[in-house]
N, C-alpha and C positions, 0 to 999 in steps of 0.2 A: 309554579313556574321556575322557582329557584332550583328545583331538582334537575330540570332539563339543562339549566345553565351549568350546574356542577358536572353533569355527565358530559357536556360539550367540552369543558375545560380538561377533563380527564382524557377524553378521546383525542384532544389536540396534543397533549403530552405523550400519549401512547403513539400517535402518529410521528411525532418528533423522534421518539426512541426507535421506531421501526426504520425511519429514514437514516438515522445515525448508524444503525446496524448495517444497513445496505452500504453506506459510505465506507465504514470500517472494513467490511468484508471485501469490497472492491479494491480498496487501497492495499490491504494485506496480500490478497491473491495476486495483484499486479506486481507488487514489490517482490513476491517470492517467485515470480516467473511463470505463473499459470494463466495470465490474462485477467483483465478486470471484469469481464462479463461473468466468468465463473463465480467470482466472489460476490458480485452484485446479485446474482441469482440466489446464491447461498444465503446472503444477508437478508434478502427480501422474503425468502421462503421459510427460513429457520429463525427469523427475528434475532434475538440477542444471542442465540446459540451459534449462529453462523460465524461471526467474527472470532468466537472462542475456538471453533474448529480450525480456523485458518491460523491461529497462533501455534497449533501443534502440527500442522502439515509441514513436512520438511521442504526447505527451499531448494530450487534447482541450482545446479553448480554455477551457471553463468547469470544468475539473477542479480538484481540490484540489492536484494537482502544480503547476499554473500559478498558482493563487491563493495557496497557502501554502508550497509547496515540498515536497521529498521527506520531510522529517521534522517539519515545523512543526505546531503545534496551533492557533495563533491566525491568524485571517484578516488579511491585510495590508489596511490601511485606505487607501482612495483618497479624499481630501477632495473632489475634483471629482465623483466618482460618488455621493457621499452627498447631494447636492442643496443644498449651501451650508454655512452655518456650524453647522448642527445646533441652531439656536435653537428649532425646533419641539419637539424632544424635551425640552429643559430647560424650555420654556414650559409644556408639559403637566404637568410636575411641580409647578410653582408654582401653577397654577390649582386 
């Protein structure tokens, strides 16, 4: 009976690893601009190889991976892209 219990514990850990691969694949592909479903499918079907593949797939130009980085939450501000000194926004508050 203890053999069945050991197999059950190992199967539980393998299930956790499978789900973690799906989560990581989904996160990486969404962050790189390809959508989360593609990474989820890749992580579920290819197990631990799926997230490794997404580490080497190039990010799209307008993706969060390029704008924020792999783990960032705030957008990097580019003063030249904002259209000047930003006086229009502060001027709207004063009016």
